[in-house]
Each structure stands twice: as C-alpha cells, then as structure tokens.
N, C-alpha and C positions, 0 to 999 in steps of 0.2 A: 503494497500498501503503499502507497507518495503521500509526503510531509503537506500538509493542510495549510494553505495559504491564506493566513493573518493579514489583516489590514488592520492597522494603527490613525485613529484619529484627534489630534490635541486641537481642543481649543482656541491653548497659548503658543502663538509663534516664540517666547522666551528656549533657548534652546536646553536650559537648564530648570526648565517649566518643573513645577510639580507634578501635575499631566500627565509630560509625560514621561519621568520617571512611575504614574503609575502607570502608563502604557505600559512600560518596559518590564517592570514586574509584572504583569496580564499574560505579558508573551512567554516570559521564563515558565510563568505559573502552567499556559494553556498547555507544553511542554511538547520538540519538539516538534515544531512549526515553523516552516517558510514566509519571517514577521517584519514585514516593512511598516517605517510609520508616511505617511501623506505628507506630499508635503501645501498648508491650507495660505500661502503666501499669496495666493491671487488680484487681483485688481479687487476693483468693487461692483458686486452688480450693478450695467449703466446697460438697458435698454438701447441707447443709442452705440453705444459700443457694440451691444450685440447685435444692432442692425447693419453697421456700418464696416466691420470686422470679420464678424460672425462669436464664434465660441472662442474662445481662449487652449492653444494650444494645453496651459497649464491646466485647464479642467479641462478638458478633452481625457487625457492622463489622469486623472481623478476618477472621473466617472470608467476608464477603466478598468483601475486599479479593482474600486470596485465592487464592477461585473467580474471579474478574475477571483473572486478574493473567494474564496469556503469560507470564512466568517470576518464578523467585524467587530472592532473597539473602540467603541470612543470616548472620550476623558475629554470632562470639559471645569472648566474653573467655572467663580460665578461671581460675575462683574454686576451689582446694581441691582441683587435679583433678583437676575437670566442670566441664561449660557452668553457667554467673546460675540462678540460683530462676526470676530475671524469663523465662529463653529456657522455661525446664520447664514454672511456670505459665501458658506462653499458649499450647504446643502442649497441654495436658493440659485448658483450658477450650474450645477448639476441635478439640478431638476431642471433647467435649459436645454438639456443634452438630448439627444435620441434615444429615444428608450426609457425603462426607468432600472437601474443602478442595482436598485435598491429591493426590488420586489423581492421577498421571499427569502430575503438573504436574512443570515442568525444575524444579531446584532446585541452588544451588550455594552448597557451603558453605563459608565462612571464617574466619579467626580472628585478631586480637590482642589478644597477654599483651607484661605488660613478662616474663619469663620467658625465657630463650633455646632452646625446644622451638617459643615465638611459639601457647600451645593448642593446640599439638596432641592431647593426646590429651583435652580439650576437645572439637576437634574430632568424635573417631572417640566417644566419647560421646554427641556428637548426632546423627552419625551416628545409629548403632543406635538412637535415640528413633524415631526418624521411619522405621520399619524395617515398623510396624502401618499406617504413614496410602498407600504403598507409592509415592511420589514416583518422579520418575527426576532422582537421583539422582546428580549428575557425578563422575565415580572424577579427575580430576583437568583441568588441575597442578593442585593441593593447595595451600593457601594460610597461610602459617601466620606471623604476622608478630611477628617477637624484638622485643622492647624497644623496644615501641610508642608509645610516650610520648616518643625521640626519632627517629620513623620515617618523619613531614611536617613538610618547609619553614613558612613561616609562613600560608603559600595555602590549608594541608590538602590538599598532594598528597605521592602518596610522593615520598620523597628519592631510593631508589635504583632507580636503572633497574633492574637485576637484578625485587625485587618485580614494578614496576609493566608491567617482562616479561611473567610470569610471570601478573598478573593481565590485564589485557589480553588471552594468550591462552584462562584460563577464560573470560572475556566472551562470547568469540570462540567458541567454542566453545558458552555456554549459548541465546549467540542461533539457533547452526547449529540449534542443542536445540528453540528454541521458536520455529523455522522462519522466522526474518527473517534 
C-alpha cells in the first residue's frame, strides 16, 4: 500500500507559527504520510484580477494539491474571534477554480491560539466556511491548543501529553477516514 498524501493548511503565514507547529505534529502522529504544507501566501481575491488574468498559478496549484491529497488538515489561529484572513482568502480563491477539490475529502480542523479557549470560535467559524465545499470534516476529538506559544518544546513537539493523545486520536480517525 502506498503512503497517504496528507496536505496541511496553516492559517498563519509565519514560518514559526504555532499553527504550523501543530500541523507538523499532526503529520508526525498521522504516521507514514507524504506530508506537504500548502503555501497560502496568495494575492487577495479580486474579481477584476480573476476576470483580467484568470486564476493565479499559485491558486491552481493549491486546488490541485487539495484534489490530489488523500486527507487534509487545517489549523487556524484566532484573530478577532474568527479565522485568519489568509485562510478565508485561500478558501475563496479555491472556490473559484474548476470542480470542487474539497468534495468528499476527509478533513481534520484544529486551532492554536494565544487565548485560553485555544481558537475555539475561529474553528467553529472555519467549519461553517467549509460547508459549501462538502468535505468530510471529522467531528472530533476537537483540538483547541490554548496558550499556544508555550505549548511546544524546543524541538517543536507538543509539551502536553493530553494534547498529544487527543491529536493522535484525531489523526488515527483521519487516517481511517482516508482509508489507510
């Protein structure tokens, strides 16, 4: 059996963002996957740009990555009680591509944030953003990583066994949902 293709989308562009760290931990716990982190550094969605130049190559690439993956993990920060604009912009652009790369795709959603709720509101809103795309979003266990700047050790590994056990269970469910 081949290795599953796992795609990660971080709602933060920072290279050392805690949402990127959480994605990498999820990929490690998913076990034996061909993991790729998507690049969401896309132009802002603009209908005039789309009409004049078409879908940007970076957006086409992202849509192709989604379509070709066996499963997707999305990790969002919480900015002003919602998901990041970076993540919403990527979803808006992908919705403009041909077909629906999200259709029936197994997706795990998680969040890492500075606050004590760990991005719970952002995650709830993100789940509603995904409804039109009709993926198979796992319902849990929910991962809301609170005080995320203190949640990882110096090697980027989760410092809390409790979070790691919940994330492992989520990744096992995602792996099974993807048929591996």
